[in-house]
PDB file as gemmi writes it, atoms N, CA and C in Angstrom:
CRYST1    1.000    1.000    1.000  90.00  90.00  90.00 P 1                      
ATOM      1  N   MET A   1      20.884  44.532  40.949  1.00  0.00           N  
ATOM      2  CA  MET A   1      20.130  44.074  39.791  1.00  0.00           C  
ATOM      3  C   MET A   1      19.038  43.110  40.254  1.00  0.00           C  
ATOM      4  N   ARG A   2      17.870  43.243  39.668  1.00  0.00           N  
ATOM      5  CA  ARG A   2      16.736  42.396  40.016  1.00  0.00           C  
ATOM      6  C   ARG A   2      16.836  41.039  39.331  1.00  0.00           C  
ATOM      7  N   GLU A   3      16.392  40.013  40.034  1.00  0.00           N  
ATOM      8  CA  GLU A   3      16.303  38.684  39.431  1.00  0.00           C  
ATOM      9  C   GLU A   3      14.982  38.604  38.670  1.00  0.00           C  
ATOM     10  N   LEU A   4      15.069  38.354  37.370  1.00  0.00           N  
ATOM     11  CA  LEU A   4      13.874  38.288  36.540  1.00  0.00           C  
ATOM     12  C   LEU A   4      13.372  36.854  36.441  1.00  0.00           C  
ATOM     13  N   LEU A   5      12.060  36.731  36.463  1.00  0.00           N  
ATOM     14  CA  LEU A   5      11.382  35.451  36.318  1.00  0.00           C  
ATOM     15  C   LEU A   5      10.395  35.545  35.166  1.00  0.00           C  
ATOM     16  N   CYS A   6      10.049  34.411  34.624  1.00  0.00           N  
ATOM     17  CA  CYS A   6       8.942  34.323  33.677  1.00  0.00           C  
ATOM     18  C   CYS A   6       7.649  34.427  34.493  1.00  0.00           C  
ATOM     19  N   LEU A   7       6.639  35.074  33.976  1.00  0.00           N  
ATOM     20  CA  LEU A   7       5.370  35.210  34.696  1.00  0.00           C  
ATOM     21  C   LEU A   7       4.825  33.846  35.109  1.00  0.00           C  
ATOM     22  N   ASN A   8       5.004  32.824  34.271  1.00  0.00           N  
ATOM     23  CA  ASN A   8       4.529  31.473  34.615  1.00  0.00           C  
ATOM     24  C   ASN A   8       5.279  30.863  35.796  1.00  0.00           C  
ATOM     25  N   ASP A   9       6.435  31.406  36.155  1.00  0.00           N  
ATOM     26  CA  ASP A   9       7.212  30.869  37.285  1.00  0.00           C  
ATOM     27  C   ASP A   9       6.693  31.329  38.640  1.00  0.00           C  
ATOM     28  N   LEU A  10       5.808  32.328  38.652  1.00  0.00           N  
ATOM     29  CA  LEU A  10       5.230  32.772  39.921  1.00  0.00           C  
ATOM     30  C   LEU A  10       4.262  31.721  40.433  1.00  0.00           C  
ATOM     31  N   LYS A  11       4.304  31.466  41.725  1.00  0.00           N  
ATOM     32  CA  LYS A  11       3.360  30.544  42.350  1.00  0.00           C  
ATOM     33  C   LYS A  11       2.037  31.272  42.562  1.00  0.00           C  
ATOM     34  N   PHE A  12       0.977  30.505  42.739  1.00  0.00           N  
ATOM     35  CA  PHE A  12      -0.329  31.118  42.971  1.00  0.00           C  
ATOM     36  C   PHE A  12      -0.298  31.990  44.222  1.00  0.00           C  
ATOM     37  N   ASN A  13      -0.906  33.142  44.119  1.00  0.00           N  
ATOM     38  CA  ASN A  13      -0.988  34.158  45.174  1.00  0.00           C  
ATOM     39  C   ASN A  13       0.361  34.756  45.552  1.00  0.00           C  
ATOM     40  N   GLU A  14       1.357  34.627  44.682  1.00  0.00           N  
ATOM     41  CA  GLU A  14       2.671  35.237  44.900  1.00  0.00           C  
ATOM     42  C   GLU A  14       2.739  36.547  44.102  1.00  0.00           C  
ATOM     43  N   TYR A  15       3.196  37.584  44.728  1.00  0.00           N  
ATOM     44  CA  TYR A  15       3.254  38.892  44.084  1.00  0.00           C  
ATOM     45  C   TYR A  15       4.462  38.983  43.157  1.00  0.00           C  
ATOM     46  N   GLY A  16       4.234  39.499  41.961  1.00  0.00           N  
ATOM     47  CA  GLY A  16       5.306  39.809  41.029  1.00  0.00           C  
ATOM     48  C   GLY A  16       5.040  41.188  40.450  1.00  0.00           C  
ATOM     49  N   TYR A  17       6.042  41.758  39.831  1.00  0.00           N  
ATOM     50  CA  TYR A  17       5.910  43.094  39.255  1.00  0.00           C  
ATOM     51  C   TYR A  17       6.422  43.050  37.819  1.00  0.00           C  
ATOM     52  N   ILE A  18       5.636  43.595  36.910  1.00  0.00           N  
ATOM     53  CA  ILE A  18       5.966  43.551  35.485  1.00  0.00           C  
ATOM     54  C   ILE A  18       7.293  44.258  35.240  1.00  0.00           C  
ATOM     55  N   TYR A  19       8.161  43.601  34.500  1.00  0.00           N  
ATOM     56  CA  TYR A  19       9.424  44.206  34.097  1.00  0.00           C  
ATOM     57  C   TYR A  19       9.445  44.473  32.594  1.00  0.00           C  
ATOM     58  N   ASP A  20       9.052  43.463  31.804  1.00  0.00           N  
ATOM     59  CA  ASP A  20       9.111  43.604  30.349  1.00  0.00           C  
ATOM     60  C   ASP A  20       8.143  42.617  29.709  1.00  0.00           C  
ATOM     61  N   ILE A  21       7.592  43.004  28.557  1.00  0.00           N  
ATOM     62  CA  ILE A  21       6.709  42.137  27.780  1.00  0.00           C  
ATOM     63  C   ILE A  21       7.366  41.913  26.434  1.00  0.00           C  
ATOM     64  N   ASN A  22       7.644  40.652  26.117  1.00  0.00           N  
ATOM     65  CA  ASN A  22       8.346  40.315  24.879  1.00  0.00           C  
ATOM     66  C   ASN A  22       7.447  39.644  23.845  1.00  0.00           C  
ATOM     67  N   CYS A  23       6.145  39.801  23.957  1.00  0.00           N  
ATOM     68  CA  CYS A  23       5.193  39.209  23.015  1.00  0.00           C  
ATOM     69  C   CYS A  23       5.233  39.958  21.688  1.00  0.00           C  
ATOM     70  N   ASP A  24       4.546  39.388  20.677  1.00  0.00           N  
ATOM     71  CA  ASP A  24       4.475  40.109  19.402  1.00  0.00           C  
ATOM     72  C   ASP A  24       3.696  41.410  19.612  1.00  0.00           C  
ATOM     73  N   ASP A  25       3.843  42.326  18.699  1.00  0.00           N  
ATOM     74  CA  ASP A  25       3.324  43.690  18.886  1.00  0.00           C  
ATOM     75  C   ASP A  25       1.825  43.753  19.158  1.00  0.00           C  
ATOM     76  N   GLY A  26       1.033  42.920  18.476  1.00  0.00           N  
ATOM     77  CA  GLY A  26      -0.419  42.948  18.684  1.00  0.00           C  
ATOM     78  C   GLY A  26      -0.800  42.536  20.090  1.00  0.00           C  
ATOM     79  N   VAL A  27      -0.223  41.450  20.563  1.00  0.00           N  
ATOM     80  CA  VAL A  27      -0.507  40.965  21.917  1.00  0.00           C  
ATOM     81  C   VAL A  27       0.038  41.945  22.947  1.00  0.00           C  
ATOM     82  N   LYS A  28       1.230  42.456  22.703  1.00  0.00           N  
ATOM     83  CA  LYS A  28       1.839  43.406  23.639  1.00  0.00           C  
ATOM     84  C   LYS A  28       0.972  44.647  23.801  1.00  0.00           C  
ATOM     85  N   LYS A  29       0.436  45.167  22.705  1.00  0.00           N  
ATOM     86  CA  LYS A  29      -0.423  46.352  22.781  1.00  0.00           C  
ATOM     87  C   LYS A  29      -1.672  46.064  23.609  1.00  0.00           C  
ATOM     88  N   ARG A  30      -2.291  44.902  23.396  1.00  0.00           N  
ATOM     89  CA  ARG A  30      -3.486  44.548  24.176  1.00  0.00           C  
ATOM     90  C   ARG A  30      -3.166  44.434  25.661  1.00  0.00           C  
ATOM     91  N   LEU A  31      -2.029  43.797  25.974  1.00  0.00           N  
ATOM     92  CA  LEU A  31      -1.651  43.658  27.380  1.00  0.00           C  
ATOM     93  C   LEU A  31      -1.361  45.011  28.015  1.00  0.00           C  
ATOM     94  N   LEU A  32      -0.695  45.879  27.288  1.00  0.00           N  
ATOM     95  CA  LEU A  32      -0.439  47.222  27.805  1.00  0.00           C  
ATOM     96  C   LEU A  32      -1.756  47.974  28.022  1.00  0.00           C  
ATOM     97  N   ASP A  33      -2.698  47.828  27.087  1.00  0.00           N  
ATOM     98  CA  ASP A  33      -4.010  48.468  27.221  1.00  0.00           C  
ATOM     99  C   ASP A  33      -4.776  47.952  28.441  1.00  0.00           C  
ATOM    100  N   LEU A  34      -4.523  46.687  28.810  1.00  0.00           N  
ATOM    101  CA  LEU A  34      -5.188  46.102  29.981  1.00  0.00           C  
ATOM    102  C   LEU A  34      -4.509  46.476  31.296  1.00  0.00           C  
ATOM    103  N   GLY A  35      -3.383  47.187  31.216  1.00  0.00           N  
ATOM    104  CA  GLY A  35      -2.729  47.679  32.425  1.00  0.00           C  
ATOM    105  C   GLY A  35      -1.446  46.966  32.802  1.00  0.00           C  
ATOM    106  N   LEU A  36      -0.932  46.091  31.947  1.00  0.00           N  
ATOM    107  CA  LEU A  36       0.325  45.394  32.242  1.00  0.00           C  
ATOM    108  C   LEU A  36       1.499  46.285  31.851  1.00  0.00           C  
ATOM    109  N   VAL A  37       1.681  47.341  32.592  1.00  0.00           N  
ATOM    110  CA  VAL A  37       2.789  48.256  32.337  1.00  0.00           C  
ATOM    111  C   VAL A  37       3.884  48.005  33.377  1.00  0.00           C  
ATOM    112  N   LYS A  38       5.070  48.480  33.092  1.00  0.00           N  
ATOM    113  CA  LYS A  38       6.231  48.240  33.952  1.00  0.00           C  
ATOM    114  C   LYS A  38       5.927  48.601  35.409  1.00  0.00           C  
ATOM    115  N   ASP A  39       6.379  47.755  36.315  1.00  0.00           N  
ATOM    116  CA  ASP A  39       6.258  47.912  37.768  1.00  0.00           C  
ATOM    117  C   ASP A  39       4.837  47.705  38.312  1.00  0.00           C  
ATOM    118  N   THR A  40       3.904  47.218  37.480  1.00  0.00           N  
ATOM    119  CA  THR A  40       2.561  46.913  37.949  1.00  0.00           C  
ATOM    120  C   THR A  40       2.562  45.569  38.669  1.00  0.00           C  
ATOM    121  N   CYS A  41       1.898  45.503  39.808  1.00  0.00           N  
ATOM    122  CA  CYS A  41       1.786  44.262  40.576  1.00  0.00           C  
ATOM    123  C   CYS A  41       0.860  43.291  39.845  1.00  0.00           C  
ATOM    124  N   ILE A  42       1.277  42.015  39.781  1.00  0.00           N  
ATOM    125  CA  ILE A  42       0.485  40.976  39.126  1.00  0.00           C  
ATOM    126  C   ILE A  42       0.548  39.728  39.995  1.00  0.00           C  
ATOM    127  N   ILE A  43      -0.612  39.071  40.175  1.00  0.00           N  
ATOM    128  CA  ILE A  43      -0.706  37.919  41.064  1.00  0.00           C  
ATOM    129  C   ILE A  43      -1.439  36.786  40.346  1.00  0.00           C  
ATOM    130  N   PRO A  44      -0.808  35.613  40.183  1.00  0.00           N  
ATOM    131  CA  PRO A  44      -1.524  34.470  39.604  1.00  0.00           C  
ATOM    132  C   PRO A  44      -2.615  33.990  40.569  1.00  0.00           C  
ATOM    133  N   ILE A  45      -3.838  33.849  40.065  1.00  0.00           N  
ATOM    134  CA  ILE A  45      -4.974  33.506  40.917  1.00  0.00           C  
ATOM    135  C   ILE A  45      -5.581  32.152  40.558  1.00  0.00           C  
ATOM    136  N   LEU A  46      -5.821  31.903  39.275  1.00  0.00           N  
ATOM    137  CA  LEU A  46      -6.517  30.696  38.835  1.00  0.00           C  
ATOM    138  C   LEU A  46      -5.822  30.065  37.639  1.00  0.00           C  
ATOM    139  N   LYS A  47      -6.028  28.760  37.471  1.00  0.00           N  
ATOM    140  CA  LYS A  47      -5.539  28.058  36.288  1.00  0.00           C  
ATOM    141  C   LYS A  47      -6.697  27.302  35.666  1.00  0.00           C  
ATOM    142  N   SER A  48      -6.828  27.389  34.354  1.00  0.00           N  
ATOM    143  CA  SER A  48      -7.874  26.673  33.644  1.00  0.00           C  
ATOM    144  C   SER A  48      -7.586  25.170  33.706  1.00  0.00           C  
ATOM    145  N   PRO A  49      -8.557  24.348  34.052  1.00  0.00           N  
ATOM    146  CA  PRO A  49      -8.314  22.915  34.154  1.00  0.00           C  
ATOM    147  C   PRO A  49      -8.128  22.225  32.800  1.00  0.00           C  
ATOM    148  N   SER A  50      -8.612  22.841  31.734  1.00  0.00           N  
ATOM    149  CA  SER A  50      -8.599  22.145  30.447  1.00  0.00           C  
ATOM    150  C   SER A  50      -7.595  22.685  29.435  1.00  0.00           C  
ATOM    151  N   SER A  51      -7.029  23.846  29.680  1.00  0.00           N  
ATOM    152  CA  SER A  51      -6.107  24.404  28.682  1.00  0.00           C  
ATOM    153  C   SER A  51      -5.026  25.236  29.352  1.00  0.00           C  
ATOM    154  N   GLY A  52      -4.082  25.733  28.561  1.00  0.00           N  
ATOM    155  CA  GLY A  52      -2.949  26.481  29.070  1.00  0.00           C  
ATOM    156  C   GLY A  52      -3.257  27.947  29.287  1.00  0.00           C  
ATOM    157  N   ILE A  53      -4.181  28.238  30.163  1.00  0.00           N  
ATOM    158  CA  ILE A  53      -4.562  29.618  30.448  1.00  0.00           C  
ATOM    159  C   ILE A  53      -4.564  29.814  31.962  1.00  0.00           C  
ATOM    160  N   LYS A  54      -4.028  30.945  32.406  1.00  0.00           N  
ATOM    161  CA  LYS A  54      -4.073  31.312  33.820  1.00  0.00           C  
ATOM    162  C   LYS A  54      -4.733  32.673  33.946  1.00  0.00           C  
ATOM    163  N   ALA A  55      -5.348  32.911  35.093  1.00  0.00           N  
ATOM    164  CA  ALA A  55      -5.955  34.203  35.390  1.00  0.00           C  
ATOM    165  C   ALA A  55      -5.089  34.916  36.420  1.00  0.00           C  
ATOM    166  N   PHE A  56      -4.906  36.203  36.203  1.00  0.00           N  
ATOM    167  CA  PHE A  56      -4.049  37.027  37.049  1.00  0.00           C  
ATOM    168  C   PHE A  56      -4.827  38.224  37.571  1.00  0.00           C  
ATOM    169  N   ASP A  57      -4.552  38.591  38.820  1.00  0.00           N  
ATOM    170  CA  ASP A  57      -5.106  39.816  39.392  1.00  0.00           C  
ATOM    171  C   ASP A  57      -4.162  40.948  39.033  1.00  0.00           C  
ATOM    172  N   ILE A  58      -4.704  41.919  38.298  1.00  0.00           N  
ATOM    173  CA  ILE A  58      -3.938  43.095  37.902  1.00  0.00           C  
ATOM    174  C   ILE A  58      -4.774  44.318  38.254  1.00  0.00           C  
ATOM    175  N   ARG A  59      -4.329  45.050  39.256  1.00  0.00           N  
ATOM    176  CA  ARG A  59      -5.030  46.265  39.694  1.00  0.00           C  
ATOM    177  C   ARG A  59      -6.499  46.018  40.010  1.00  0.00           C  
ATOM    178  N   GLY A  60      -6.787  44.860  40.623  1.00  0.00           N  
ATOM    179  CA  GLY A  60      -8.154  44.548  41.017  1.00  0.00           C  
ATOM    180  C   GLY A  60      -9.005  43.916  39.931  1.00  0.00           C  
ATOM    181  N   SER A  61      -8.464  43.723  38.748  1.00  0.00           N  
ATOM    182  CA  SER A  61      -9.183  43.067  37.660  1.00  0.00           C  
ATOM    183  C   SER A  61      -8.594  41.685  37.420  1.00  0.00           C  
ATOM    184  N   LEU A  62      -9.431  40.753  37.007  1.00  0.00           N  
ATOM    185  CA  LEU A  62      -8.987  39.407  36.690  1.00  0.00           C  
ATOM    186  C   LEU A  62      -8.784  39.309  35.178  1.00  0.00           C  
ATOM    187  N   ILE A  63      -7.546  39.048  34.762  1.00  0.00           N  
ATOM    188  CA  ILE A  63      -7.184  38.999  33.347  1.00  0.00           C  
ATOM    189  C   ILE A  63      -6.654  37.605  33.029  1.00  0.00           C  
ATOM    190  N   ALA A  64      -7.215  36.954  31.996  1.00  0.00           N  
ATOM    191  CA  ALA A  64      -6.745  35.636  31.566  1.00  0.00           C  
ATOM    192  C   ALA A  64      -5.674  35.813  30.486  1.00  0.00           C  
ATOM    193  N   ILE A  65      -4.563  35.092  30.650  1.00  0.00           N  
ATOM    194  CA  ILE A  65      -3.449  35.167  29.698  1.00  0.00           C  
ATOM    195  C   ILE A  65      -3.025  33.745  29.352  1.00  0.00           C  
ATOM    196  N   ARG A  66      -2.852  33.481  28.058  1.00  0.00           N  
ATOM    197  CA  ARG A  66      -2.393  32.162  27.618  1.00  0.00           C  
ATOM    198  C   ARG A  66      -0.970  31.923  28.099  1.00  0.00           C  
ATOM    199  N   ASP A  67      -0.659  30.656  28.388  1.00  0.00           N  
ATOM    200  CA  ASP A  67       0.687  30.301  28.849  1.00  0.00           C  
ATOM    201  C   ASP A  67       1.757  30.707  27.845  1.00  0.00           C  
ATOM    202  N   GLU A  68       1.467  30.566  26.561  1.00  0.00           N  
ATOM    203  CA  GLU A  68       2.467  30.917  25.543  1.00  0.00           C  
ATOM    204  C   GLU A  68       2.811  32.406  25.587  1.00  0.00           C  
ATOM    205  N   ASP A  69       1.863  33.230  26.006  1.00  0.00           N  
ATOM    206  CA  ASP A  69       2.135  34.666  26.137  1.00  0.00           C  
ATOM    207  C   ASP A  69       2.753  34.981  27.500  1.00  0.00           C  
ATOM    208  N   SER A  70       2.262  34.342  28.558  1.00  0.00           N  
ATOM    209  CA  SER A  70       2.813  34.654  29.885  1.00  0.00           C  
ATOM    210  C   SER A  70       4.254  34.140  30.030  1.00  0.00           C  
ATOM    211  N   ASN A  71       4.654  33.197  29.193  1.00  0.00           N  
ATOM    212  CA  ASN A  71       6.058  32.766  29.190  1.00  0.00           C  
ATOM    213  C   ASN A  71       6.978  33.860  28.657  1.00  0.00           C  
ATOM    214  N   LEU A  72       6.417  34.833  27.946  1.00  0.00           N  
ATOM    215  CA  LEU A  72       7.202  35.913  27.348  1.00  0.00           C  
ATOM    216  C   LEU A  72       7.149  37.207  28.163  1.00  0.00           C  
ATOM    217  N   ILE A  73       6.550  37.144  29.336  1.00  0.00           N  
ATOM    218  CA  ILE A  73       6.449  38.317  30.212  1.00  0.00           C  
ATOM    219  C   ILE A  73       7.417  38.131  31.374  1.00  0.00           C  
ATOM    220  N   ASN A  74       8.322  39.062  31.532  1.00  0.00           N  
ATOM    221  CA  ASN A  74       9.300  39.008  32.629  1.00  0.00           C  
ATOM    222  C   ASN A  74       8.785  39.791  33.822  1.00  0.00           C  
ATOM    223  N   VAL A  75       8.939  39.206  35.002  1.00  0.00           N  
ATOM    224  CA  VAL A  75       8.536  39.849  36.244  1.00  0.00           C  
ATOM    225  C   VAL A  75       9.674  39.759  37.248  1.00  0.00           C  
ATOM    226  N   TYR A  76       9.561  40.546  38.295  1.00  0.00           N  
ATOM    227  CA  TYR A  76      10.522  40.456  39.408  1.00  0.00           C  
ATOM    228  C   TYR A  76       9.725  40.489  40.697  1.00  0.00           C  
ATOM    229  N   LYS A  77      10.350  40.007  41.774  1.00  0.00           N  
ATOM    230  CA  LYS A  77       9.747  40.046  43.102  1.00  0.00           C  
ATOM    231  C   LYS A  77      10.490  41.064  43.942  1.00  0.00           C  
ATOM    232  N   LYS A  78       9.774  41.765  44.799  1.00  0.00           N  
ATOM    233  CA  LYS A  78      10.406  42.743  45.691  1.00  0.00           C  
ATOM    234  C   LYS A  78      10.907  42.075  46.933  1.00  0.00           C  
TER     235      LYS A  78                                                      
END                                                                             
């Protein structure tokens, strides 16, 4: 069994893989449309200095996700 972490628990430049998204349906659909599907590699890259937002590398694209949403995304490490 894989050890699941919250996406916010990943350190910068640490690889994680999407396991599950527990956000409300509207946010979940947008994240899925952006490519956050199961087993996709995700890497925390940047943190906003003024608010609770982090940027993640997902399939070569930089995607900003609010902390309140990334706390609801489960990831695992290989």
